[in-house]
N, CA, C, O and CB atoms as a CASP TS submission, in Angstrom:
PFRMAT TS
TARGET T0000
AUTHOR 0000-0000-0000
METHOD Language model
MODEL 1
PARENT N/A
ATOM      1  N   UNK     1     -24.587  -2.383  21.352  1.00  0.00           N
ATOM      2  CA  UNK     1     -24.285  -0.970  21.249  1.00  0.00           C
ATOM      3  C   UNK     1     -23.029  -0.800  20.388  1.00  0.00           C
ATOM      4  O   UNK     1     -21.989  -1.420  20.605  1.00  0.00           O
ATOM      5  CB  UNK     1     -24.092  -0.336  22.660  1.00  0.00           C
ATOM      6  N   UNK     2     -23.199   0.095  19.384  1.00  0.00           N
ATOM      7  CA  UNK     2     -22.096   0.279  18.476  1.00  0.00           C
ATOM      8  C   UNK     2     -21.114   1.346  19.003  1.00  0.00           C
ATOM      9  O   UNK     2     -21.477   2.327  19.653  1.00  0.00           O
ATOM     10  CB  UNK     2     -22.622   0.664  17.096  1.00  0.00           C
ATOM     11  N   UNK     3     -19.885   1.080  18.678  1.00  0.00           N
ATOM     12  CA  UNK     3     -18.847   2.045  19.072  1.00  0.00           C
ATOM     13  C   UNK     3     -18.859   3.235  18.101  1.00  0.00           C
ATOM     14  O   UNK     3     -19.215   3.114  16.929  1.00  0.00           O
ATOM     15  CB  UNK     3     -17.433   1.366  19.094  1.00  0.00           C
ATOM     16  N   UNK     4     -18.449   4.400  18.652  1.00  0.00           N
ATOM     17  CA  UNK     4     -18.430   5.563  17.776  1.00  0.00           C
ATOM     18  C   UNK     4     -17.297   5.407  16.786  1.00  0.00           C
ATOM     19  O   UNK     4     -16.256   4.829  17.098  1.00  0.00           O
ATOM     20  CB  UNK     4     -18.282   6.876  18.583  1.00  0.00           C
ATOM     21  N   UNK     5     -17.505   5.917  15.613  1.00  0.00           N
ATOM     22  CA  UNK     5     -16.487   5.932  14.614  1.00  0.00           C
ATOM     23  C   UNK     5     -16.092   7.393  14.308  1.00  0.00           C
ATOM     24  O   UNK     5     -16.939   8.286  14.282  1.00  0.00           O
ATOM     25  CB  UNK     5     -16.970   5.199  13.349  1.00  0.00           C
ATOM     26  N   UNK     6     -14.824   7.602  14.084  1.00  0.00           N
ATOM     27  CA  UNK     6     -14.312   8.908  13.785  1.00  0.00           C
ATOM     28  C   UNK     6     -13.622   8.904  12.367  1.00  0.00           C
ATOM     29  O   UNK     6     -12.959   7.941  11.981  1.00  0.00           O
ATOM     30  CB  UNK     6     -13.314   9.348  14.909  1.00  0.00           C
ATOM     31  N   UNK     7     -13.806   9.963  11.667  1.00  0.00           N
ATOM     32  CA  UNK     7     -13.130  10.158  10.430  1.00  0.00           C
ATOM     33  C   UNK     7     -12.164  11.288  10.590  1.00  0.00           C
ATOM     34  O   UNK     7     -12.509  12.374  11.055  1.00  0.00           O
ATOM     35  CB  UNK     7     -14.101  10.417   9.306  1.00  0.00           C
ATOM     36  N   UNK     8     -10.956  11.017  10.200  1.00  0.00           N
ATOM     37  CA  UNK     8      -9.907  12.052  10.285  1.00  0.00           C
ATOM     38  C   UNK     8      -9.356  12.348   8.883  1.00  0.00           C
ATOM     39  O   UNK     8      -8.885  11.463   8.168  1.00  0.00           O
ATOM     40  CB  UNK     8      -8.747  11.596  11.242  1.00  0.00           C
ATOM     41  N   UNK     9      -9.440  13.630   8.529  1.00  0.00           N
ATOM     42  CA  UNK     9      -8.988  14.097   7.245  1.00  0.00           C
ATOM     43  C   UNK     9      -7.678  14.794   7.358  1.00  0.00           C
ATOM     44  O   UNK     9      -7.600  15.798   8.066  1.00  0.00           O
ATOM     45  CB  UNK     9      -9.991  14.995   6.628  1.00  0.00           C
ATOM     46  N   UNK    10      -6.642  14.339   6.714  1.00  0.00           N
ATOM     47  CA  UNK    10      -5.300  14.904   6.773  1.00  0.00           C
ATOM     48  C   UNK    10      -4.769  15.116   5.384  1.00  0.00           C
ATOM     49  O   UNK    10      -5.199  14.483   4.419  1.00  0.00           O
ATOM     50  CB  UNK    10      -4.359  14.004   7.567  1.00  0.00           C
ATOM     51  N   UNK    11      -3.802  16.043   5.306  1.00  0.00           N
ATOM     52  CA  UNK    11      -3.201  16.332   4.045  1.00  0.00           C
ATOM     53  C   UNK    11      -2.017  15.376   3.759  1.00  0.00           C
ATOM     54  O   UNK    11      -1.738  14.514   4.591  1.00  0.00           O
ATOM     55  CB  UNK    11      -2.749  17.783   4.018  1.00  0.00           C
ATOM     56  N   UNK    12      -1.375  15.488   2.714  1.00  0.00           N
ATOM     57  CA  UNK    12      -0.333  14.504   2.368  1.00  0.00           C
ATOM     58  C   UNK    12       0.850  14.575   3.349  1.00  0.00           C
ATOM     59  O   UNK    12       1.436  13.550   3.697  1.00  0.00           O
ATOM     60  CB  UNK    12       0.168  14.740   0.919  1.00  0.00           C
ATOM     61  N   UNK    13       1.190  15.786   3.785  1.00  0.00           N
ATOM     62  CA  UNK    13       2.301  15.946   4.774  1.00  0.00           C
ATOM     63  C   UNK    13       1.957  15.218   6.053  1.00  0.00           C
ATOM     64  O   UNK    13       2.760  14.437   6.563  1.00  0.00           O
ATOM     65  CB  UNK    13       2.579  17.456   5.084  1.00  0.00           C
ATOM     66  N   UNK    14       0.742  15.474   6.587  1.00  0.00           N
ATOM     67  CA  UNK    14       0.395  14.811   7.902  1.00  0.00           C
ATOM     68  C   UNK    14       0.269  13.305   7.664  1.00  0.00           C
ATOM     69  O   UNK    14       0.618  12.546   8.569  1.00  0.00           O
ATOM     70  CB  UNK    14      -0.979  15.392   8.523  1.00  0.00           C
ATOM     71  N   UNK    15      -0.190  12.832   6.544  1.00  0.00           N
ATOM     72  CA  UNK    15      -0.320  11.476   6.256  1.00  0.00           C
ATOM     73  C   UNK    15       0.990  10.749   6.249  1.00  0.00           C
ATOM     74  O   UNK    15       1.085   9.639   6.773  1.00  0.00           O
ATOM     75  CB  UNK    15      -0.986  11.319   5.005  1.00  0.00           C
ATOM     76  N   UNK    16       2.041  11.366   5.647  1.00  0.00           N
ATOM     77  CA  UNK    16       3.324  10.729   5.602  1.00  0.00           C
ATOM     78  C   UNK    16       3.948  10.763   7.042  1.00  0.00           C
ATOM     79  O   UNK    16       4.679   9.836   7.391  1.00  0.00           O
ATOM     80  CB  UNK    16       4.250  11.441   4.540  1.00  0.00           C
ATOM     81  N   UNK    17       3.689  11.766   7.850  1.00  0.00           N
ATOM     82  CA  UNK    17       4.199  11.901   9.135  1.00  0.00           C
ATOM     83  C   UNK    17       3.568  10.803  10.071  1.00  0.00           C
ATOM     84  O   UNK    17       4.260  10.217  10.904  1.00  0.00           O
ATOM     85  CB  UNK    17       3.935  13.322   9.635  1.00  0.00           C
ATOM     86  N   UNK    18       2.262  10.557   9.906  1.00  0.00           N
ATOM     87  CA  UNK    18       1.558   9.446  10.634  1.00  0.00           C
ATOM     88  C   UNK    18       2.110   8.075  10.263  1.00  0.00           C
ATOM     89  O   UNK    18       2.376   7.239  11.126  1.00  0.00           O
ATOM     90  CB  UNK    18       0.037   9.474  10.328  1.00  0.00           C
ATOM     91  N   UNK    19       2.274   7.868   8.975  1.00  0.00           N
ATOM     92  CA  UNK    19       2.794   6.606   8.518  1.00  0.00           C
ATOM     93  C   UNK    19       4.207   6.302   9.056  1.00  0.00           C
ATOM     94  O   UNK    19       4.501   5.190   9.495  1.00  0.00           O
ATOM     95  CB  UNK    19       2.801   6.592   7.021  1.00  0.00           C
ATOM     96  N   UNK    20       5.064   7.328   9.004  1.00  0.00           N
ATOM     97  CA  UNK    20       6.426   7.188   9.492  1.00  0.00           C
ATOM     98  C   UNK    20       6.474   6.896  11.003  1.00  0.00           C
ATOM     99  O   UNK    20       7.291   6.112  11.486  1.00  0.00           O
ATOM    100  CB  UNK    20       7.214   8.451   9.180  1.00  0.00           C
ATOM    101  N   UNK    21       5.563   7.562  11.719  1.00  0.00           N
ATOM    102  CA  UNK    21       5.489   7.349  13.140  1.00  0.00           C
ATOM    103  C   UNK    21       5.028   5.882  13.454  1.00  0.00           C
ATOM    104  O   UNK    21       5.593   5.196  14.306  1.00  0.00           O
ATOM    105  CB  UNK    21       4.521   8.388  13.771  1.00  0.00           C
ATOM    106  N   UNK    22       4.038   5.481  12.761  1.00  0.00           N
ATOM    107  CA  UNK    22       3.521   4.078  12.951  1.00  0.00           C
ATOM    108  C   UNK    22       4.585   3.051  12.624  1.00  0.00           C
ATOM    109  O   UNK    22       4.721   2.062  13.344  1.00  0.00           O
ATOM    110  CB  UNK    22       2.271   3.818  12.057  1.00  0.00           C
ATOM    111  N   UNK    23       5.338   3.256  11.564  1.00  0.00           N
ATOM    112  CA  UNK    23       6.346   2.295  11.201  1.00  0.00           C
ATOM    113  C   UNK    23       7.461   2.288  12.240  1.00  0.00           C
ATOM    114  O   UNK    23       7.989   1.232  12.589  1.00  0.00           O
ATOM    115  CB  UNK    23       6.899   2.600   9.813  1.00  0.00           C
ATOM    116  N   UNK    24       7.813   3.469  12.728  1.00  0.00           N
ATOM    117  CA  UNK    24       8.842   3.546  13.758  1.00  0.00           C
ATOM    118  C   UNK    24       8.338   2.782  15.045  1.00  0.00           C
ATOM    119  O   UNK    24       9.099   2.004  15.620  1.00  0.00           O
ATOM    120  CB  UNK    24       9.183   5.078  14.083  1.00  0.00           C
ATOM    121  N   UNK    25       7.120   2.994  15.471  1.00  0.00           N
ATOM    122  CA  UNK    25       6.646   2.344  16.639  1.00  0.00           C
ATOM    123  C   UNK    25       6.526   0.776  16.445  1.00  0.00           C
ATOM    124  O   UNK    25       6.783  -0.006  17.360  1.00  0.00           O
ATOM    125  CB  UNK    25       5.301   2.958  17.019  1.00  0.00           C
ATOM    126  N   UNK    26       6.149   0.410  15.289  1.00  0.00           N
ATOM    127  CA  UNK    26       6.116  -1.016  14.938  1.00  0.00           C
ATOM    128  C   UNK    26       7.557  -1.604  15.068  1.00  0.00           C
ATOM    129  O   UNK    26       7.727  -2.671  15.658  1.00  0.00           O
ATOM    130  CB  UNK    26       5.546  -1.216  13.459  1.00  0.00           C
ATOM    131  N   UNK    27       8.536  -0.949  14.549  1.00  0.00           N
ATOM    132  CA  UNK    27       9.861  -1.425  14.589  1.00  0.00           C
ATOM    133  C   UNK    27      10.366  -1.492  16.030  1.00  0.00           C
ATOM    134  O   UNK    27      11.089  -2.428  16.370  1.00  0.00           O
ATOM    135  CB  UNK    27      10.739  -0.558  13.743  1.00  0.00           C
ATOM    136  N   UNK    28      10.020  -0.553  16.871  1.00  0.00           N
ATOM    137  CA  UNK    28      10.410  -0.585  18.284  1.00  0.00           C
ATOM    138  C   UNK    28       9.796  -1.821  18.924  1.00  0.00           C
ATOM    139  O   UNK    28      10.472  -2.535  19.665  1.00  0.00           O
ATOM    140  CB  UNK    28       9.956   0.716  19.033  1.00  0.00           C
ATOM    141  N   UNK    29       8.516  -2.081  18.645  1.00  0.00           N
ATOM    142  CA  UNK    29       7.891  -3.161  19.314  1.00  0.00           C
ATOM    143  C   UNK    29       8.442  -4.467  18.839  1.00  0.00           C
ATOM    144  O   UNK    29       8.528  -5.397  19.641  1.00  0.00           O
ATOM    145  CB  UNK    29       6.431  -3.110  19.127  1.00  0.00           C
ATOM    146  N   UNK    30       8.829  -4.609  17.573  1.00  0.00           N
ATOM    147  CA  UNK    30       9.397  -5.908  17.067  1.00  0.00           C
ATOM    148  C   UNK    30      10.774  -6.087  17.711  1.00  0.00           C
ATOM    149  O   UNK    30      11.125  -7.222  18.032  1.00  0.00           O
ATOM    150  CB  UNK    30       9.515  -5.930  15.449  1.00  0.00           C
ATOM    151  N   UNK    31      11.567  -5.045  17.918  1.00  0.00           N
ATOM    152  CA  UNK    31      12.893  -5.157  18.472  1.00  0.00           C
ATOM    153  C   UNK    31      12.949  -5.170  20.001  1.00  0.00           C
ATOM    154  O   UNK    31      14.021  -5.331  20.586  1.00  0.00           O
ATOM    155  CB  UNK    31      13.712  -4.049  17.966  1.00  0.00           C
ATOM    156  N   UNK    32      11.815  -5.005  20.629  1.00  0.00           N
ATOM    157  CA  UNK    32      11.759  -4.910  22.086  1.00  0.00           C
ATOM    158  C   UNK    32      12.096  -6.336  22.668  1.00  0.00           C
ATOM    159  O   UNK    32      11.566  -7.343  22.200  1.00  0.00           O
ATOM    160  CB  UNK    32      10.302  -4.390  22.571  1.00  0.00           C
ATOM    161  N   UNK    33      12.938  -6.378  23.637  1.00  0.00           N
ATOM    162  CA  UNK    33      13.256  -7.650  24.282  1.00  0.00           C
ATOM    163  C   UNK    33      12.001  -8.257  24.955  1.00  0.00           C
ATOM    164  O   UNK    33      11.144  -7.553  25.488  1.00  0.00           O
ATOM    165  CB  UNK    33      14.385  -7.447  25.325  1.00  0.00           C
ATOM    166  N   UNK    34      11.948  -9.572  24.899  1.00  0.00           N
ATOM    167  CA  UNK    34      10.769 -10.265  25.511  1.00  0.00           C
ATOM    168  C   UNK    34      11.115 -10.387  27.019  1.00  0.00           C
ATOM    169  O   UNK    34      12.202 -10.810  27.413  1.00  0.00           O
ATOM    170  CB  UNK    34      10.477 -11.752  24.819  1.00  0.00           C
ATOM    171  N   UNK    35      10.122  -9.991  27.816  1.00  0.00           N
ATOM    172  CA  UNK    35      10.287 -10.112  29.259  1.00  0.00           C
ATOM    173  C   UNK    35       9.742 -11.438  29.675  1.00  0.00           C
ATOM    174  O   UNK    35       8.617 -11.823  29.356  1.00  0.00           O
ATOM    175  CB  UNK    35       9.589  -8.966  30.020  1.00  0.00           C
ATOM    176  N   UNK    36      10.614 -12.145  30.425  1.00  0.00           N
ATOM    177  CA  UNK    36      10.172 -13.472  30.973  1.00  0.00           C
ATOM    178  C   UNK    36       9.767 -13.300  32.436  1.00  0.00           C
ATOM    179  O   UNK    36      10.571 -12.878  33.268  1.00  0.00           O
ATOM    180  CB  UNK    36      11.326 -14.567  30.850  1.00  0.00           C
ATOM    181  N   UNK    37       8.562 -13.617  32.724  1.00  0.00           N
ATOM    182  CA  UNK    37       8.040 -13.491  34.088  1.00  0.00           C
ATOM    183  C   UNK    37       8.015 -14.825  34.762  1.00  0.00           C
ATOM    184  O   UNK    37       7.689 -15.828  34.127  1.00  0.00           O
ATOM    185  CB  UNK    37       6.646 -12.884  34.091  1.00  0.00           C
ATOM    186  N   UNK    38       8.338 -14.872  35.993  1.00  0.00           N
ATOM    187  CA  UNK    38       8.264 -16.104  36.735  1.00  0.00           C
ATOM    188  C   UNK    38       6.989 -16.083  37.663  1.00  0.00           C
ATOM    189  O   UNK    38       6.830 -15.276  38.578  1.00  0.00           O
ATOM    190  CB  UNK    38       9.586 -16.304  37.570  1.00  0.00           C
ATOM    191  N   UNK    39       6.130 -17.046  37.320  1.00  0.00           N
ATOM    192  CA  UNK    39       4.826 -17.114  38.023  1.00  0.00           C
ATOM    193  C   UNK    39       4.971 -18.117  39.196  1.00  0.00           C
ATOM    194  O   UNK    39       5.292 -19.285  38.977  1.00  0.00           O
ATOM    195  CB  UNK    39       3.642 -17.561  37.020  1.00  0.00           C
ATOM    196  N   UNK    40       4.742 -17.669  40.390  1.00  0.00           N
ATOM    197  CA  UNK    40       4.872 -18.603  41.513  1.00  0.00           C
ATOM    198  C   UNK    40       3.572 -18.808  42.231  1.00  0.00           C
ATOM    199  O   UNK    40       3.514 -19.565  43.200  1.00  0.00           O
ATOM    200  CB  UNK    40       5.906 -18.117  42.485  1.00  0.00           C
TER
END
């Protein structure tokens, strides 16, 4: 069974906003401290 695909059409302003948001989220994930879990 194939997954549904969606096409999103945005203008240049929305495109730059989306890209900036993705870059910011990526940077937050890169700089996030690694959690060490103790498995017992």
